[in-house]
N, C-alpha and C positions, 0 to 999 in steps of 0.2 A: 504494500500500500504506500502511495507517495506521501511525502512529508507535507502536511497541510498546516504548517505553523503560520503564525501571523506574518512573519517576514516573507514567506512564500506568497501568501495571499495578497500582500501589498506590492509584490514585485511587478504586477501588471495584469493585463486582461487574460493572459494565458492561465494564470493561477485561478482566476474566476471560473474559467472553463473547466479546469480540473475539479474544482469544488462542486460544480454543478453535476459532474458525472460521478463523483465519488463522495459519499457522505463522510464528514469528519467524525472520528471516534475519539472521545476523551478517555484516556487511560486512567481511570479512577482507581485509587486504592480500595481494597475490600473494606466495606463498612466495619468499623470497630477495630481494624488493625492498627496497633500503636505505631506512630510515626516518629522518627528521630527529627526533632526540630533544632538540633544543635547548629549554631551559627546564624540562626534567624533572630532578628530583632523585631519585636511586636509592640506597638503602642495601642492601648485599649482605653476607650473613654467609658466612664460610668462603672468603675470597678468597686464601688462600695458594697454592692450586693448583686444578686442575680447572675445572669450569664456573664457579666463582666468580671465579677469576683471569681466565679468558678473557672472562667477561662484563664485569668491571670495565673492562678495556681497550676492549672492543667498544662499550659504551654511551657511554664517554667520547669515543671517536672519532666517535660519532654526534652529539656535542654535549651530552650529559647531564653534569650535576654528579654525580659518583659518590662515595659514601662506602663505601670498601672496608674491611671490618672483618675482623679475624683475632685469634686469641688469642696470648698469650705474646710480646708485644712487649717489647723490640726483637727482630727476627729477620731473617734474610737475605732472606726473600721480601718483607718489607715494604720493605726498603732497595732491592731491585731494582725493585719497582713504583714507588716514589718516584722513582728515577732515570729510569725510562721516562716517567713523567708529566712530569718536567721537560724531558726531551729532546724530547718531542712536544707540549709545552704542553697537556697534558690536565688537565681539571678533576677531579682525583682527590684525595680526602682520606682518609688512612689512620687508622683509629680502632681502638683495642683493644676487642674484645668477645669474651669466652668465653661462648657461649650456655648454658653450665652455670651461670652466675652471674646471679642476679636483679639484683645491684648493678651489674655490668658492662653488662648489657642496658639498664637504665634510664639509667645514666650515659652510655653510648655513644650512645644515641638522643638524649639531651638535648644532647650535644655536636654531633651532626649537625644538629639543629634550630637550635642557636645559629648555626652556620656558615651554614646555609641561610636563616636569617632567618624560619623558620617550619617547619611540619611537612614531612616529606619526602613526595614524590609516590608513591614506590614502595618497598615492602620486598620483597626477594628472599630468602626463607628457603632458603639453599643449604647451610648447614653440615650435615653428616651423616657417619655412620660405618657400617661394616659389621663384624660379627664372625661368622664362619661356623662350621659344625659342627652336630652333632645337638642338638636342643633339650635333651635330658637332660644334655649336657656343659656347657651354658651355666650357669655359676654365677651367684649373685646379683650379684657385682661386675660381670660382663659384662652381665647383664640390666639392671641399673640404669643403667649407663653408656650403653647404646645407646638406651634409652627416654628418658633425660635429654637426650641429644643430639638425636635425630631427632624426638621428639615434644614434650617439655617445652621444649626450646630454641626451637622454632618458636613455641610458645605464649607463652613469655616475650617474644619479640621482637614478636609481634602485640600483646600487652598494652601494650608500651612505646610503639608507634607509634599505636595506635588513638585515644587521647584527642585528640591533635592532628589526626588525619585527620577524626574525627567533628566536632570544633569547626569545621574548615574546610568540611566537607560534601563531601569528595572524597578519593580515595586508591585505592591498588591494592596488594594483597598477592599475591605469586606464591610458591607452595610447590613446592619440588623434591621430588617423590615418586619413583616408579619404576614400571616395568611390574610389578614384584613387590609393588606396593601394590594390585594387582588380581588377580594370579595367583600361585600358590605353587609353588616348587621345594623339594624335600626338602634337608635338610642346610644350609640357609641361616641357621641360628641364628634370632635374633629379628628379622632384617631385614624380612621381609614383615610380621611382626606390628606393627612400628613404622610401616611405610609404610601399612598398612591403617588404623592408628589416625590417621595424619596425614591420609589421605584423608577419613575420617569427620569429623575435627575441622574440616578445611577446608571441607567441604560445609556443615556446620552453620553455620560462621562466615559463609559466603557468603549463606545465607538471612537470618541475623540482621543483616547489614550492608546489605541492600538499602535500607532506609529512610534510610540515611546516605549513599547513593550511593558506596559503597566496594566495588570489585570484588575478588573472590578467584578466582584461577585456579591450577590444579594442573598442573604439567608432569610428564609420565610418561615419562622417558627409558628407552631400552633400554640395552644394554651398550656403553660407550665406553672407549677406551684412555686413561684419565686416572690421576692419582695415587691414586685410590680403591683400586686394587688393592694398591699398596705399603702404604698405611695399613692396609688390611684385614688384610694378612698380619701386620703388626706386632701388632695387637690380637688376632688369632686365635692367633698363635704364643705370645703371653703367656698366653692362656687355656689352651692346650694344655699349656704347661709347668707350670701350677699345678693342673691338673685332677686329680681323684682317680681312681685306677685302676678303682674299682668302677663309675664312669660311663663311662670310656673303653673298657672291655672289651667292651661290647656292639656296638661299631662300628669294628672294627680297620681296615678298608679306608678308611673315611671319615676316621678320626683320622689315618691315615698322611699324608693329603694336606692336613690342616689347616695353614694358614699357608704353603702352597706354591702358591697360585693364580697364574696367569700371564695377564694381560690383553693381552699384547703381540700376540697373534694377531688382535685386533679391529682392523678397518680403518675403521670408521665415523668420520666427522669430528666431534670433540667440539664444534666451532663450531656445529653444527646446533642445539644447545640455546640458546646465547646469541642466535642469530638468531631462533629461535622466540619467545623472550622479548621481543626487540626488536619483533616484529610485534604481540604482545599489548599492549605498552605503547603502541604507536602507534594501536591501535584506539580507537574512540569508547567512552567510558564506557557501561556497560549493554549492550554488544554482545559483550563478551569471553566466550569459552566457559569453562565451569567446568573442563573437563578438556582437555588438549592432549597427546596422545601424540607423542613424538618418537623416531624410531628409524631407524637405517640398515638394519635388517632387518625381522623380523616384528613385528607390532603386535597381539599376541593379546588385548589388553584392549578393543579397539574394540567388539566385540559386547557385552562385559560392561558397558561404559559406556552403551551404548544401552539395554540391557534394564533396568539399574538406574534410569536416568532415567525410562523409561516406567513402571516400577513405582512410583517415588516420586510421579510426577504422578498416576498412577491411584489411589494410596492416599490422598494428601493434597491433590490438586489442587483438589478441591471443598470443602475445609475452610477455616477462617479462615486457615490457613497458605498456602493455594493461591496467592495473588498473588505472595508472595515466592518460593515454590518454582518457579512458572512463570517468573518473571523470571530466575531463575538457569538453569533447565534448558530453557526454551523455545527 
């Protein structure tokens, strides 16, 4: 089988013809196979809890140098992670980054690059929040906060790492999206809107970074029993407390449950997400899938992902954008 790497796909129209005749096959490691991440440097946002905290520990135990970032330092979660790193002799460096801050994003990445002696290999955009309730109830304070965190925060971090990655000619950006970035449930506030936006931003970024040999992958988790439920209730409870009655009145049953979500009944293992990311990092550059669903239950977005990829290739595959689009979606 011919080499269908991104470099070959961008070499000219002949490569496009080859791709049309021969489907690209990503050589993915077997699920669950431990991968050696020695020599990799990984910067993760939102490591105080959830997938970010689990990932920081997991990648470091696999040999990676990890830059675990979180906001509002000092804090107990940072101290606990530092203690763990010392006890297990893990290469973990804790850096303060609030993804809402341009200055902290730039400064934190610069510090990671200084410690690393050059650009980081991988950015995992994990920081995110949820605020539930009907769209009408979402005031502008809640709306700006969730978009600033889930979309603009990921954009800030990508902008901070990309100059170094481009200069080196390699890198990887992994975005933590959601099943709800492809399908929509009522009363989820703007969560789906932000994740849909993140999916679109990430796909466009993936096309644009093909010439620089920088991969972008989107993780689409289902529901897992992490701290996201606790934090979501805090944000949603605050919204409910300040919301105006004229907006609350239209949805009495939904409003009654705002801030009262319970994720304790979910039994899926949250470690499935860090393990999936581990596999992506270990894959050869140019072979990583754009989208990777991860779920202990249903995966409703698989067909959506297939159809949208076919549509995108059918629409622009023969255009001047075709080589980049086929390199990402092939």
